[in-house]
C-alpha positions, -999 to +999 in steps of 0.1 A: +058+232+029+049+203+008+070+170-001+068+164-037+076+129-049+076+119-088+067+090-107+062+087-146+049+060-170+049+058-209+026+035-231+038+025-265+009+014-287-028+015-278-051-008-258-044-044-252-017-044-272+000-017-256+030-020-236+039+004-208+071+012-184+067+030-153+097+046-130+098+062-099+119+096-094+143+079-068+152+052-092+136+024-071+116+016-101+133+019-134+112+011-169+095-016-151+070-032-176+032-031-173+001-033-195-030-053-201-014-084-195+006-076-162-027-061-149-053-088-158-037-118-169-008-120-145+021-118-169+054-107-155+057-071-144+036-046-124+003-029-123-013+005-106-029-020-079+003-036-072+020-003-069-008+011-049-009-020-023+030-016-018+026+022-011-005+015+012+014-012+032+047+008+033+026+039+047+008+022+072+037+001+084+056+034+091+028+052+105+020+026+129+059+023+140+058+059+147+028+056+169+044+029+187+078+051+190+052+080+203+036+055+229+070+052+244+082+017+227+118+016+215+121-020+201+100-043+177+087-047+146+059-044+121+053-060+088+022-055+067+008-070+036-021-048+015-043-062-009-059-040-034-089-050-051-099-037-085-137-045-096-155-039-131-185-015-124-210+003-147-180+032-155-152+008-161-133-005-135-128+008-095-104+001-068-129-010-038-108-024-013-076-023+004-069-052+030-042-045+052-028-075+074-003-066+099+022-087+122+036-070+148+062-078+175+065-050+202+077-063+236+062-051+267+030-036+249-005-049+255-032-063+230-056-034+234-032-002+233-017-021+200-051-023+185-058+014+193-025+025+178-032+003+148-065+020+140-052+053+144-024+046+120-049+029+095-072+062+097-044+088+094-020+073+070-013+096+040-023+066+017-054+057+038-065+090+034-061+092-004-079+060-010-117+063-017-124+027-010-132+005+018-098-003+040-098-033+063-071-045+090-061-078+105-038-076+131-016-103+146+003-092+178+030-105+199+039-083+230 
């Protein structure tokens, strides 16, 4: 059984002069502006790379949380920031990297086991599997 989630986007006008809006099926995002200026000029609004970063950070964080719970831990916290890099190449632009930086506090866990579970979560979270780019992971851990 597949779980299907939905998002949508529309773009009025073309190229640099166009303006877009993006929404999620859940309504968490509703007609959020995006376009050339929000993607390349840091104007207010969102962009695809920011949305990918949020998706990757949330997916990895949840995957790690479940790995920690499976290892018998019932208390703790995990926070992750993802930075997605977009680079110009011969064919246009490519997402080349997603750099995850996570901070976790898990009482009673040792650093080595945490690093093992974090690496497993990085390799196996669905968004990591989706991305065709370099994925790095930096961890800060408090047991």
